[in-house]
C-alpha positions as CSV (number, residue, x, y, z in Angstrom):
1,M,-74.1,20.7,-76.4
2,H,-73.6,21.0,-79.8
3,Y,-73.7,17.5,-81.7
4,A,-70.4,17.6,-83.7
5,L,-68.8,18.2,-80.0
6,D,-69.9,14.5,-80.2
7,L,-67.3,12.5,-82.0
8,R,-69.7,9.6,-83.7
9,T,-71.3,12.6,-84.6
10,F,-68.0,15.4,-85.6
11,I,-67.2,13.1,-87.9
12,F,-69.8,12.9,-90.2
13,S,-69.7,16.8,-90.0
14,H,-70.1,18.9,-92.5
15,Y,-67.5,20.8,-89.9
16,F,-65.3,17.3,-90.3
17,Y,-65.3,17.7,-93.7
18,T,-64.4,21.3,-94.4
19,G,-61.5,21.3,-92.2
20,L,-60.2,18.0,-94.3
21,R,-60.6,19.6,-97.3
22,I,-59.0,22.6,-96.4
23,A,-55.9,20.7,-95.1
24,T,-55.5,18.7,-97.2
25,G,-55.9,21.3,-100.2
26,V,-53.1,23.5,-98.6
27,V,-51.1,21.5,-97.1
28,G,-51.0,19.3,-100.0
29,L,-51.0,22.2,-102.1
30,T,-47.3,23.6,-100.3
31,M,-46.0,20.1,-100.0
32,L,-46.5,19.2,-103.6
33,V,-44.6,22.7,-104.8
34,L,-41.5,22.7,-102.4
35,P,-39.7,20.1,-104.6
36,F,-40.0,22.4,-107.5
37,T,-39.2,25.5,-105.6
38,D,-37.3,27.3,-102.6
39,L,-39.3,28.0,-99.5
40,P,-40.2,31.8,-99.4
41,T,-42.3,30.7,-102.8
42,A,-44.0,27.5,-101.4
43,M,-45.2,29.4,-98.2
44,T,-46.7,32.4,-100.4
45,I,-48.4,29.9,-102.3
46,C,-49.5,28.3,-99.2
47,I,-50.6,31.7,-98.0
48,G,-52.6,32.1,-100.8
49,A,-54.3,29.3,-100.5
50,L,-54.8,29.8,-97.1
51,S,-56.5,33.1,-97.6
52,T,-59.2,32.2,-100.1
53,S,-60.2,29.1,-98.0
54,L,-61.3,31.0,-95.2
55,M,-64.5,31.3,-98.0
56,D,-64.7,27.5,-98.3
57,L,-67.6,27.0,-96.7
58,P,-71.0,25.1,-97.5
59,S,-72.7,27.0,-100.0
60,P,-74.6,25.9,-103.7
61,L,-72.0,25.9,-106.1
62,R,-72.5,29.0,-107.6
63,H,-72.5,31.3,-104.9
64,K,-69.9,29.1,-103.7
65,F,-67.6,30.0,-106.4
66,N,-68.3,33.7,-106.9
67,E,-67.7,33.9,-103.0
68,M,-64.3,32.3,-103.3
69,L,-63.3,34.0,-106.6
70,S,-64.7,37.5,-104.8
71,S,-61.9,36.3,-101.7
72,V,-59.3,35.3,-104.3
73,L,-59.4,38.8,-106.3
74,L,-59.9,41.0,-103.0
75,C,-57.4,39.4,-101.3
76,T,-54.4,39.5,-104.3
77,A,-55.3,43.3,-104.5
78,V,-54.7,43.6,-100.9
79,T,-51.4,41.4,-101.0
80,L,-50.1,43.9,-104.2
81,I,-51.0,47.0,-102.2
82,I,-48.7,46.2,-99.0
83,S,-46.0,44.5,-101.0
84,L,-45.7,47.7,-103.0
85,C,-46.0,49.9,-99.6
86,E,-43.2,47.9,-97.8
87,P,-40.1,50.0,-99.0
88,F,-41.9,53.1,-97.7
89,P,-42.5,53.1,-93.9
90,Y,-45.1,55.9,-93.8
91,L,-46.8,55.1,-97.0
92,L,-47.3,51.7,-95.3
93,S,-48.9,52.7,-92.2
94,V,-51.6,55.2,-94.2
95,M,-52.4,51.7,-96.3
96,L,-52.3,48.9,-93.5
97,V,-54.9,51.6,-91.5
98,L,-56.9,52.4,-94.5
99,V,-57.1,48.7,-95.7
100,T,-58.4,47.4,-92.3
101,F,-61.2,50.7,-92.3
102,L,-62.4,49.3,-95.7
103,A,-62.3,45.7,-94.7
104,C,-64.1,46.4,-91.8
105,M,-66.3,48.6,-93.7
106,M,-67.4,45.1,-95.4
107,V,-69.3,43.8,-92.6
108,V,-72.3,46.4,-93.9
109,Y,-73.0,43.3,-96.2
110,G,-73.9,41.0,-93.2
111,K,-72.4,37.6,-91.7
112,K,-72.1,36.1,-95.1
113,A,-69.2,38.8,-95.8
114,M,-67.6,38.1,-92.3
115,P,-65.3,35.8,-93.3
116,L,-63.9,37.6,-96.4
117,Q,-63.3,40.5,-94.6
118,F,-61.3,38.6,-92.2
119,A,-59.3,37.2,-95.4
120,A,-58.6,40.3,-96.5
121,L,-57.3,41.7,-92.7
122,F,-55.2,38.2,-92.7
123,A,-53.5,38.8,-96.4
124,M,-52.8,42.2,-95.2
125,T,-51.2,40.9,-92.0
126,L,-49.3,38.3,-93.4
127,S,-48.0,40.2,-96.5
128,M,-45.9,42.6,-93.9
129,G,-42.2,42.5,-93.8
130,N,-42.1,41.1,-97.7
131,T,-39.2,43.7,-98.6
132,A,-39.0,43.2,-102.3
133,S,-38.7,45.6,-105.8
134,I,-41.6,47.1,-108.1
135,A,-40.7,44.0,-110.1
136,G,-40.5,41.5,-106.7
137,A,-43.8,43.1,-104.9
138,F,-45.6,42.3,-108.6
139,L,-44.2,38.2,-108.1
140,H,-44.6,37.7,-104.6
141,T,-48.4,38.6,-106.0
142,G,-48.6,36.2,-109.4
143,V,-47.0,33.2,-106.6
144,F,-50.2,34.6,-104.5
145,L,-52.8,34.3,-107.0
146,A,-51.7,31.4,-107.9
147,G,-52.0,29.7,-104.9
148,G,-54.7,31.0,-104.3
149,L,-56.6,29.9,-108.1
150,V,-55.1,26.8,-107.4
151,Y,-57.2,26.0,-104.3
152,L,-60.2,27.8,-105.7
153,T,-60.0,25.0,-108.5
154,Y,-59.7,22.0,-105.8
155,S,-62.2,23.6,-103.5
156,M,-64.5,23.4,-106.4
157,V,-63.8,19.9,-107.6
158,V,-64.5,18.1,-104.5
159,S,-66.8,20.2,-103.7
160,W,-69.1,19.2,-107.3
161,F,-68.3,15.6,-106.1
162,L,-69.5,16.2,-102.9
163,R,-72.5,18.1,-103.3
164,R,-75.2,15.9,-102.5
165,R,-73.0,14.5,-99.7
166,I,-72.8,18.3,-98.5
167,K,-77.1,19.2,-98.6
168,Q,-77.0,15.5,-96.2
169,Q,-75.0,17.0,-93.6
170,V,-76.3,20.6,-93.5
171,L,-79.6,19.0,-93.5
172,A,-78.9,16.5,-90.8
173,E,-77.6,19.1,-88.6
174,A,-81.1,21.1,-89.0
175,L,-82.3,17.8,-87.8
176,F,-79.8,17.4,-84.4
177,E,-81.0,21.1,-83.4
178,L,-84.7,19.8,-84.2
179,A,-84.4,17.1,-82.0
180,R,-82.2,19.6,-79.3
181,Y,-85.1,21.7,-79.7
182,L,-88.2,18.8,-78.9
183,D,-85.8,17.9,-75.6
184,I,-86.1,21.7,-74.3
185,K,-89.7,20.9,-74.8
186,A,-89.8,17.7,-73.0
187,D,-88.2,19.8,-69.8
188,F,-91.9,22.0,-69.7
189,Y,-93.2,18.7,-67.6
190,D,-90.7,18.9,-65.1
191,M,-91.9,20.2,-61.9
192,H,-88.6,20.5,-61.0
193,V,-87.9,23.4,-63.7
194,E,-89.1,26.9,-63.5
195,L,-91.4,27.7,-66.8
196,G,-89.9,31.2,-67.3
197,N,-86.3,30.0,-67.6
198,Q,-87.3,27.0,-69.7
199,F,-90.0,29.7,-72.4
200,N,-86.0,31.4,-72.8
201,R,-84.0,28.5,-73.5
202,L,-86.7,27.1,-75.8
203,V,-86.9,30.5,-77.5
204,R,-83.2,30.8,-78.2
205,Q,-82.9,27.4,-79.3
206,Q,-85.4,28.2,-81.7
207,I,-83.3,30.8,-83.3
208,V,-80.5,28.4,-83.7
209,L,-83.0,25.9,-85.3
210,A,-84.3,28.4,-87.7
211,E,-80.5,29.5,-88.6
212,K,-79.9,25.7,-89.7
213,Q,-83.6,25.1,-91.5
214,Q,-82.6,28.2,-93.3
215,A,-79.2,26.9,-94.6
216,S,-81.3,23.9,-95.6
217,R,-83.1,26.0,-97.6
218,D,-80.4,27.6,-99.4
219,L,-78.9,24.1,-100.2
220,I,-81.7,21.7,-101.1
221,L,-84.0,24.4,-102.8
222,R,-82.0,25.6,-105.2
223,G,-80.8,24.0,-108.3
224,P,-82.7,21.7,-110.6
225,K,-85.1,19.3,-109.1
226,S,-83.7,15.8,-109.7
227,Q,-85.0,12.6,-108.7
228,Q,-81.5,11.6,-107.2
229,N,-82.4,15.0,-104.1
230,A,-86.0,13.1,-104.3
231,I,-85.3,11.8,-100.8
232,L,-83.4,14.9,-99.0
233,V,-86.5,16.7,-100.0
234,Q,-89.1,15.0,-98.7
235,V,-87.2,14.8,-95.4
236,H,-86.8,18.5,-95.7
237,F,-90.4,19.2,-96.2
238,G,-90.7,16.6,-93.3
239,M,-88.9,18.3,-91.0
240,F,-90.8,21.4,-91.3
241,D,-93.8,20.1,-90.4
242,L,-92.3,18.2,-87.9
243,Y,-91.2,21.1,-86.5
244,E,-94.6,23.4,-86.9
245,H,-96.5,20.0,-85.4
246,I,-94.0,20.3,-82.5
247,L,-94.7,24.5,-82.2
248,S,-98.4,23.7,-82.0
249,T,-97.7,21.5,-78.8
250,H,-97.7,24.6,-76.7
251,T,-100.2,24.0,-74.1
252,D,-101.3,25.7,-70.8
253,Y,-98.2,24.1,-68.6
254,L,-99.3,25.9,-65.8
255,Q,-102.9,24.4,-65.9
256,L,-100.9,21.2,-66.3
257,R,-98.9,21.3,-63.4
258,Q,-101.4,22.8,-60.9
259,H,-103.5,19.7,-61.4
260,F,-101.0,16.9,-62.3
261,A,-98.4,17.7,-60.1
262,D,-98.7,14.3,-57.8
263,A,-99.8,12.2,-60.6
264,D,-96.7,10.3,-62.5
265,I,-98.4,11.4,-66.2
266,L,-96.2,14.8,-66.6
267,T,-93.0,12.0,-65.8
268,Y,-94.2,10.3,-68.6
269,F,-94.8,12.9,-70.9
270,R,-91.9,13.9,-70.3
271,D,-89.9,11.0,-70.8
272,L,-91.8,10.0,-74.0
273,I,-90.8,13.2,-75.4
274,N,-87.1,13.0,-74.9
275,K,-87.6,9.2,-76.4
276,A,-88.9,11.4,-79.4
277,A,-86.2,13.7,-79.5
278,K,-83.5,10.6,-79.4
279,D,-85.5,9.6,-82.3
280,I,-85.2,12.2,-84.3
281,E,-81.4,12.0,-83.7
282,T,-81.0,8.6,-84.8
283,I,-82.7,10.2,-88.5
284,A,-80.1,13.1,-88.5
285,Y,-77.4,10.3,-88.0
286,A,-78.3,7.9,-90.8
287,I,-78.6,10.9,-93.2
288,T,-75.1,12.1,-92.4
289,R,-74.2,8.0,-93.2
290,K,-76.3,7.9,-96.2
291,R,-78.8,5.9,-94.9
292,A,-82.2,4.7,-94.4
293,S,-83.0,5.5,-91.2
294,F,-85.0,2.7,-88.9
295,R,-86.7,3.4,-85.8
296,T,-84.4,2.3,-82.7
297,V,-86.1,3.6,-79.7
298,S,-89.6,1.8,-78.1
299,Y,-92.3,3.8,-76.8
300,K,-93.7,1.2,-75.0
301,A,-93.6,1.4,-72.0
302,E,-93.9,4.8,-71.5
303,L,-97.6,4.7,-74.0
304,R,-98.6,1.8,-71.9
305,A,-98.2,3.7,-68.6
306,I,-100.0,6.9,-69.7
307,E,-103.1,5.1,-70.4
308,I,-103.1,3.6,-67.2
309,E,-102.9,6.7,-65.4
310,L,-105.1,9.0,-68.0
311,Q,-107.6,6.4,-66.8
312,Q,-107.0,6.7,-63.4
313,L,-107.2,10.2,-63.9
314,Q,-110.7,9.7,-65.9
315,Q,-112.2,8.1,-63.1
316,D,-111.1,11.0,-60.0
317,S,-112.5,13.1,-62.7
318,L,-115.8,11.4,-62.9
319,A,-116.1,11.1,-59.4
320,G,-115.6,14.9,-59.2
321,K,-111.8,14.9,-57.2
322,M,-110.2,16.6,-61.1
323,P,-111.8,19.7,-63.5
324,E,-113.3,18.0,-66.4
325,E,-111.4,21.0,-68.2
326,A,-108.0,20.3,-67.0
327,M,-108.5,16.2,-68.0
328,A,-109.3,17.4,-71.6
329,L,-106.5,19.9,-71.8
330,L,-104.6,16.8,-70.7
331,R,-106.1,14.4,-73.5
332,V,-105.3,17.2,-76.4
333,T,-101.7,17.1,-75.0
334,Y,-101.1,13.8,-74.9
335,N,-102.8,13.2,-78.7
336,K,-100.0,16.1,-79.9
337,I,-97.6,14.2,-78.5
338,R,-98.5,10.7,-79.7
339,D,-99.1,12.6,-83.6
340,T,-95.2,13.8,-82.8
341,V,-94.2,9.7,-82.4
342,D,-96.4,9.5,-85.6
343,M,-94.8,12.2,-87.3
344,I,-91.3,11.0,-86.5
345,D,-92.2,7.4,-88.1
346,E,-93.1,9.5,-91.6
347,L,-89.7,10.9,-91.5
348,H,-88.5,7.3,-90.7
349,R,-89.9,6.7,-93.9
350,A,-89.0,9.4,-96.0
351,T,-85.5,8.8,-95.7
352,Q,-86.3,5.0,-97.1
353,G,-87.1,5.7,-100.3
354,T,-89.5,8.5,-102.1
355,H,-93.0,8.3,-101.9
356,G,-95.6,10.0,-104.5
357,E,-95.3,12.8,-105.7
358,L,-92.7,15.5,-104.3
359,P,-94.5,18.6,-102.5
360,E,-96.3,21.0,-104.5
361,M,-94.2,24.4,-103.2
362,L,-91.7,22.8,-105.6
363,G,-93.3,24.5,-108.1
364,S,-93.8,28.0,-106.7
365,D,-90.9,30.5,-106.2
366,M,-88.9,29.7,-103.3
367,T,-87.4,33.4,-103.7
368,P,-88.4,34.6,-100.7
369,F,-87.2,31.4,-98.8
370,L,-83.4,31.9,-100.0
371,T,-80.8,33.9,-99.2
372,Q,-79.8,36.6,-100.7
373,Q,-77.1,37.9,-101.0
374,K,-76.2,41.5,-102.8
375,Y,-73.0,43.3,-102.8
376,Q,-74.3,47.0,-103.6
377,L,-71.3,49.6,-103.5
378,G,-74.4,51.5,-102.1
379,V,-75.1,49.8,-98.8
380,L,-71.6,50.7,-98.0
381,V,-71.4,54.3,-98.9
382,S,-74.7,54.7,-97.6
383,N,-73.0,53.6,-94.3
384,L,-70.2,56.3,-94.0
385,R,-71.8,58.1,-91.5
386,W,-70.7,59.1,-88.0
387,Q,-74.2,57.4,-86.6
388,S,-73.4,53.7,-88.5
389,P,-72.1,51.3,-86.2
390,V,-70.1,49.5,-88.7
391,F,-68.4,52.9,-89.8
392,R,-67.7,53.1,-85.7
393,F,-66.2,49.4,-86.0
394,A,-64.1,50.6,-88.7
395,I,-62.5,53.5,-87.1
396,R,-62.2,51.2,-84.2
397,V,-60.7,48.5,-85.5
398,A,-58.3,51.1,-87.7
399,M,-57.4,52.8,-84.7
400,A,-56.5,49.5,-82.8
401,I,-54.3,48.3,-85.7
402,T,-52.8,51.6,-85.6
403,L,-51.5,51.5,-82.0
404,G,-50.3,47.6,-82.4
405,L,-48.2,48.9,-85.4
406,V,-46.8,50.5,-83.0
407,I,-45.8,48.9,-80.3
408,A,-44.9,46.1,-82.6
409,A,-42.1,48.4,-83.9
410,H,-40.7,49.1,-80.5
411,L,-40.4,45.3,-79.4
412,P,-37.0,43.8,-78.7
413,Y,-37.7,41.5,-81.6
414,T,-39.5,41.9,-84.9
415,S,-39.7,39.2,-86.9
416,H,-43.3,38.3,-85.8
417,G,-44.6,42.0,-85.0
418,Y,-47.7,41.0,-87.2
419,W,-48.6,38.7,-84.6
420,I,-50.3,41.5,-82.5
421,V,-52.1,43.2,-85.9
422,L,-53.3,39.6,-86.6
423,T,-54.5,39.0,-83.3
424,I,-56.3,42.4,-83.2
425,A,-58.0,41.6,-86.5
426,I,-59.2,38.4,-85.0
427,I,-60.8,39.7,-81.9
428,M,-62.3,42.9,-82.7
429,K,-65.8,42.0,-83.8
430,P,-68.6,44.5,-84.5
431,T,-70.2,44.0,-81.1
432,F,-68.9,44.5,-77.7
433,S,-70.7,41.0,-76.8
434,Q,-68.9,39.2,-79.4
435,T,-65.3,40.7,-79.2
436,K,-65.4,40.2,-75.4
437,Q,-66.2,36.4,-76.2
438,R,-63.6,36.5,-79.1
439,R,-60.6,37.8,-76.7
440,G,-61.0,34.9,-73.9
441,D,-61.2,32.0,-76.4
442,R,-57.8,33.3,-77.9
443,L,-56.1,34.1,-74.9
444,L,-57.2,30.5,-73.4
445,G,-56.5,28.8,-76.7
446,T,-53.2,30.5,-77.5
447,L,-51.7,29.3,-74.0
448,I,-53.3,26.0,-74.3
449,G,-51.9,25.5,-77.5
450,C,-48.4,27.1,-76.9
451,V,-48.0,24.3,-73.9
452,A,-49.2,21.7,-76.5
453,T,-46.6,22.3,-78.6
454,A,-43.4,22.9,-76.6
455,L,-44.8,19.3,-75.0
456,I,-44.7,17.8,-78.8
457,L,-41.3,19.6,-79.4
458,H,-39.8,18.3,-76.2
459,F,-41.0,14.6,-76.9
460,V,-41.4,14.3,-80.7
461,H,-38.5,15.2,-82.8
462,E,-38.8,13.7,-86.7
463,P,-40.1,16.0,-89.0
464,V,-42.7,13.2,-90.5
465,A,-44.1,13.2,-87.1
466,L,-44.7,16.6,-86.6
467,L,-45.9,16.9,-90.1
468,G,-48.3,15.1,-88.8
469,F,-49.4,16.8,-86.1
470,L,-49.6,20.2,-88.1
471,F,-51.9,18.1,-90.5
472,L,-54.4,17.8,-87.5
473,A,-54.0,21.1,-86.6
474,T,-54.4,22.5,-89.8
475,V,-58.3,20.4,-90.0
476,A,-58.8,21.6,-86.4
477,A,-58.5,25.0,-86.9
478,P,-61.5,25.4,-89.5
479,A,-63.5,22.8,-88.6
480,F,-64.6,24.0,-85.0
481,I,-64.3,27.9,-86.0
482,Y,-67.5,28.4,-86.0
483,V,-69.0,25.1,-83.3
484,K,-66.4,25.9,-80.8
485,Y,-63.6,29.0,-81.4
486,R,-61.5,27.9,-78.5
487,Y,-60.1,24.8,-80.3
488,T,-59.5,26.8,-83.6
489,A,-57.4,28.7,-81.7
490,I,-55.9,25.9,-80.1
491,A,-55.2,24.3,-83.3
492,A,-54.1,27.8,-85.1
493,S,-51.5,28.4,-82.2
494,M,-50.1,24.9,-82.7
495,Q,-50.6,25.4,-86.5
496,I,-48.1,28.2,-87.5
497,L,-46.0,27.2,-84.4
498,L,-45.1,23.7,-85.6
499,Q,-44.5,25.7,-89.2
500,I,-42.5,27.9,-88.1
501,N,-40.5,24.8,-86.4
502,L,-40.2,22.8,-89.3
503,V,-38.9,25.8,-91.5
504,L,-36.6,26.6,-88.8
505,P,-35.5,23.7,-86.0
506,S,-33.9,26.4,-83.7
507,S,-37.1,28.6,-83.6
508,G,-38.2,27.4,-80.3
509,H,-38.1,30.7,-78.4
510,V,-41.2,31.6,-81.0
511,I,-43.7,30.2,-78.8
512,G,-42.8,32.7,-76.1
513,E,-42.7,35.6,-78.2
514,R,-46.6,34.5,-79.7
515,L,-47.8,34.1,-76.2
516,I,-46.6,37.8,-75.2
517,D,-47.7,39.2,-79.2
518,T,-51.4,37.7,-78.1
519,I,-51.5,39.3,-75.1
520,I,-50.7,42.3,-75.8
521,G,-53.0,42.1,-79.6
522,A,-55.7,41.4,-76.7
523,A,-55.0,44.0,-74.7
524,I,-55.6,46.5,-77.1
525,A,-58.5,45.3,-78.4
526,T,-60.1,44.9,-75.2
527,A,-59.6,48.7,-74.7
528,F,-60.8,49.6,-77.9
529,S,-64.1,47.7,-77.6
530,F,-65.1,50.8,-75.6
531,V,-64.0,53.4,-77.8
532,L,-66.4,54.5,-79.9
533,P,-69.6,51.7,-78.8
534,S,-72.5,50.8,-79.9
535,W,-74.6,49.6,-77.7
536,E,-76.9,47.2,-78.0
537,Y,-79.9,48.7,-76.3
538,R,-80.0,51.9,-78.8
539,T,-81.0,49.2,-81.6
540,L,-84.1,47.9,-79.6
541,P,-86.6,50.2,-80.7
542,Q,-86.5,49.6,-84.3
543,L,-86.2,45.7,-83.4
544,I,-89.1,45.7,-81.6
545,R,-91.0,47.2,-84.5
546,R,-90.1,45.2,-86.3
547,V,-91.1,42.1,-84.4
548,L,-94.6,43.7,-84.1
549,A,-94.9,44.6,-87.8
550,S,-94.1,41.3,-88.8
551,N,-96.2,39.2,-86.1
552,Q,-99.7,41.1,-87.8
553,K,-98.4,40.5,-91.4
554,Y,-97.9,37.0,-89.9
555,L,-101.7,36.7,-88.6
556,E,-103.1,37.8,-91.4
557,A,-101.5,35.5,-93.8
558,A,-102.4,32.9,-91.3
559,N,-106.3,34.3,-90.8
560,N,-106.2,34.0,-94.8
561,M,-104.9,30.5,-94.8
562,L,-107.4,29.6,-92.2
563,Q,-110.6,30.3,-93.6
564,A,-109.0,29.0,-96.8
565,K,-109.2,32.4,-98.7
566,T,-105.6,31.5,-100.4
567,P,-104.8,28.4,-102.4
568,D,-102.2,27.6,-100.6
569,D,-100.1,28.2,-97.3
570,F,-97.1,29.7,-99.4
571,I,-97.7,33.0,-98.4
572,Y,-98.5,32.0,-94.9
573,R,-94.9,30.0,-94.5
574,V,-93.0,33.3,-96.3
575,C,-94.8,35.7,-93.5
576,R,-93.7,32.7,-90.8
577,K,-90.0,32.8,-91.9
578,R,-89.8,36.7,-91.4
579,F,-91.8,36.8,-88.1
580,L,-89.0,34.5,-87.3
581,D,-86.1,36.1,-88.7
582,S,-87.2,39.3,-86.5
583,I,-87.3,37.5,-83.4
584,A,-84.1,36.2,-83.8
585,D,-82.8,39.5,-84.7
586,L,-84.1,40.7,-81.0
587,V,-82.7,37.3,-79.6
588,S,-79.5,38.1,-80.7
589,T,-79.5,41.5,-80.0
590,L,-80.6,40.7,-76.1
591,V,-77.7,38.2,-75.6
592,R,-75.2,40.3,-76.9
593,M,-76.3,43.1,-74.5
594,L,-76.3,40.9,-71.9
595,D,-72.9,40.5,-72.1
596,E,-72.2,43.9,-72.0
597,P,-71.6,46.8,-69.0
598,V,-74.2,46.6,-66.6
599,S,-74.7,49.8,-67.0
600,K,-75.4,49.6,-70.7
601,Q,-78.3,47.1,-70.0
602,R,-81.6,48.1,-70.7
603,A,-85.2,46.0,-69.7
604,A,-83.7,42.3,-70.1
605,E,-86.5,40.9,-68.5
606,E,-89.8,42.9,-70.1
607,L,-87.6,41.6,-73.4
608,N,-87.3,38.3,-72.4
609,Q,-91.1,38.3,-71.9
610,F,-91.9,40.8,-74.6
611,I,-89.9,37.8,-76.8
612,V,-91.6,35.0,-75.4
613,Q,-95.1,36.1,-75.9
614,N,-94.6,37.2,-79.4
615,Y,-93.4,33.3,-79.9
616,L,-96.7,31.9,-78.4
617,I,-98.8,34.1,-80.9
618,M,-96.8,31.6,-83.2
619,A,-97.7,28.4,-81.3
620,H,-101.2,29.5,-81.1
621,I,-101.6,29.6,-84.5
622,A,-99.7,26.4,-85.2
623,A,-102.4,24.7,-82.7
624,L,-105.4,26.4,-84.5
625,R,-104.2,25.0,-87.7
626,L,-103.4,21.8,-86.5
627,L,-107.3,22.0,-84.6
628,L,-109.1,22.7,-87.8
629,K,-107.6,20.1,-89.8
630,R,-107.9,17.2,-87.3
631,N,-111.6,18.5,-87.1
632,Q,-112.6,19.0,-90.8
633,D,-115.6,17.1,-91.1
634,S,-118.8,18.9,-89.9
635,V,-117.2,22.1,-89.2
636,P,-119.3,25.2,-89.2
637,Q,-117.2,27.6,-91.3
638,T,-119.5,30.6,-90.8
639,A,-119.0,30.5,-87.4
640,V,-115.9,29.3,-86.9
641,N,-114.4,31.9,-89.5
642,A,-116.3,35.1,-88.0
643,L,-114.6,33.6,-85.0
644,L,-111.0,33.2,-86.7
645,Q,-111.5,37.3,-87.8
646,Q,-112.6,38.0,-84.8
647,A,-109.4,37.5,-83.1
648,T,-106.9,38.5,-85.6
649,T,-108.7,41.8,-85.4
650,H,-108.4,42.3,-81.8
651,V,-105.0,40.6,-82.0
652,C,-104.0,43.0,-84.5
653,L,-105.1,45.9,-82.4
654,S,-103.5,44.6,-79.6
655,L,-100.2,44.6,-81.7
656,T,-100.5,48.0,-83.0
657,H,-101.0,49.2,-79.6
658,A,-97.8,48.1,-78.7
659,E,-96.3,49.7,-81.0
660,Q,-98.1,53.1,-80.1
661,V,-96.8,52.6,-76.6
662,L,-93.6,51.7,-77.3
663,N,-93.0,55.3,-77.3
664,P,-94.7,56.7,-74.2
665,K,-95.1,60.4,-75.4
666,A,-97.3,58.9,-78.3
667,A,-100.6,59.0,-77.2
668,S,-103.1,55.8,-77.1
669,P,-105.5,55.3,-79.4
670,S,-108.8,56.1,-78.4
671,P,-111.8,53.8,-78.1
672,A,-113.3,55.5,-81.3
673,D,-110.5,54.2,-83.0
674,E,-111.3,50.8,-82.3
675,P,-112.8,48.7,-85.3
676,I,-115.8,47.0,-84.6
677,V,-116.2,43.6,-84.5
678,E,-119.6,41.4,-85.1
679,T,-120.6,39.3,-82.5
680,V,-119.9,35.5,-83.4
681,E,-123.8,33.8,-83.9
682,I,-123.7,30.8,-82.3
683,T,-125.6,27.6,-82.8
684,A,-126.4,24.8,-81.5
685,E,-124.8,22.8,-84.6
686,T,-121.8,25.3,-83.5
687,T,-121.4,23.8,-80.0
688,L,-122.0,20.0,-81.2
689,W,-118.8,20.2,-83.2
690,A,-116.2,19.1,-81.6
691,G,-113.3,21.3,-81.9
692,W,-115.7,24.5,-80.9
693,W,-114.4,24.7,-76.9
694,P,-111.0,24.1,-78.0
695,L,-111.0,26.2,-80.6
696,Q,-112.4,29.0,-78.1
697,K,-109.8,27.8,-75.4
698,R,-107.2,28.7,-78.0
699,I,-108.2,32.0,-79.2
700,E,-108.9,33.2,-75.8
701,L,-105.2,32.3,-75.0
702,L,-104.2,34.5,-77.7
703,Y,-105.9,37.4,-76.5
704,Q,-104.6,37.1,-73.3
705,D,-100.8,37.1,-75.0
706,A,-101.4,39.4,-77.3
707,D,-102.2,42.0,-74.6
708,K,-99.1,41.1,-72.5
709,I,-97.4,42.0,-75.4
710,S,-98.8,45.2,-75.4
711,L,-98.1,45.6,-71.2
712,R,-94.7,44.4,-72.1
713,S,-94.0,46.9,-75.1
714,A,-95.5,49.7,-72.8
715,D,-92.8,48.6,-69.6
716,I,-90.1,48.8,-73.0
717,G,-90.8,52.0,-73.2
718,R,-90.5,54.1,-70.3
719,I,-87.3,52.3,-69.7
720,L,-85.7,52.9,-72.5
721,N,-87.3,56.2,-73.0
């Protein structure tokens, strides 16, 4: 369950703060101007503010201003164009389709542009039906612009005062997702959980976690560094250190299950890790409340039980009942879990005050770690081609809205025909999967919202009480849009119906009209989701090659770092982020593909295994880093470096082979093409080093997973081709 769906954490989250800020600004501005003007003017101001609020998201202040100003200017231009064309029905229809097409083309700029695209469509649909002269159209647009600018000013002022609060909330969200990630790791020690499915869950949570960590970077690492934000910076970097350590705790779960299935120690491991996850949640919750965090869970019972079990199992090992290799693996796993608990304690201390200097990385150029959003015209123009998925999406939506306009014109009621167009704009997304999900949420949410509104209007008649319900709906609509859209659909339906009832108290019939329009719009959106589709499997080869290429760069950076060829881990962190981004794109594509018709799904199981094996490469590297750090005394550097170089060369060769066999027609590399790797000279001093056996074991696992990547890539290539 999403942490924001728990009332205790929801009221301190940035989702609730965003909903409250938007509701206060939009409703407050409308109520403020209503005594001084007529109702249509007040509603136009309200629509201007509401359109601008769609871009009111947690962002650095400069970015937020640019994004919201872009929304104001774009929506104002759309409003003016539609208002000027209103007296000319045919010209209006052409402009509605053209604006829809251009708005949908903005999707080429990525996820950040999605709210801006919808804001343009929202302003367009609500400008329909504003019959006025040319002077009236300019006046209407000026009032709309005023509403947008006033809301922009209000939002920036509030965000400036709450700028540190927003950072705390976004950082806390990343910690909540890290706790969820650790909770999933705990179930690997549960004998009743199937390992394959658990790996799939872990990788998907990894993608969610990476997204929230990126949001934390964008807010905390941007702007001037001050002592006021020092605690947040400490916690931010502590979170990433803890995450990498948790990543390194990956072990041979199958071997542990084979040898310790009848023992209780794996259950104790699971319980200990579950408590650690709860401990991280405690830190996140404290940060949302602007408080220092202190441990509220006790690990004593689990630690004592594990120590007793280890002593008993050690006796079994000495008696020959248990392989020493399995016992060594168990001890290493336990030590890593203990270290995780210790690092969580350090994270608690990081919230209590600054300790020493801030991380040295803050002196570096952090640009590679931050989201760079650029709106270049050339990007849009280059996608004006038939092969572009975004171009096909824009054509698809334009065609759907054209049909929606035709149907709306022939309905027996015409006062709210734009609801069909708005429903189509809301439901239709660039991918079939997103459209399918949004359609279900929209239909169910509208039905519940209509029923709830009917019940409220039946039992509540006081305007003040109805205004209170309207305010709550206005808070909920933006608060849940990225958490659970179904709740947003419920709130949005209640919001518009209550607003109409307050303006026209005898308009109870619009509830039924709203429901009919939503069903019509959903039907049209569903039908056109099969028109000019861009099925996900077509992008798989490109995404797989990107994963393999970024994996190789990550391995090379890791090798240089582990051999101390670089002064710090900056390049390693950059390459790791890019590797994670490439895996995230592939996972997202796979998840969307599984929502498409069965006939359009390709190599789902092979892709799952491919993703998991690439994830394990990253886990092995994190484990190697921890191993060398823990056993840094008396390291036989020459032998270790040679072994690391040999492993990097072997794994990179496997990944290169994986990229080649992705296309079955490509020739496999001949043995003559394989690089010659020098044999690692092993001396008595080398074997006496405490880290030698774990190092060899980890590299052996690294080899196995790299070879599996090559096999999976060949399987995927055969299926796709």
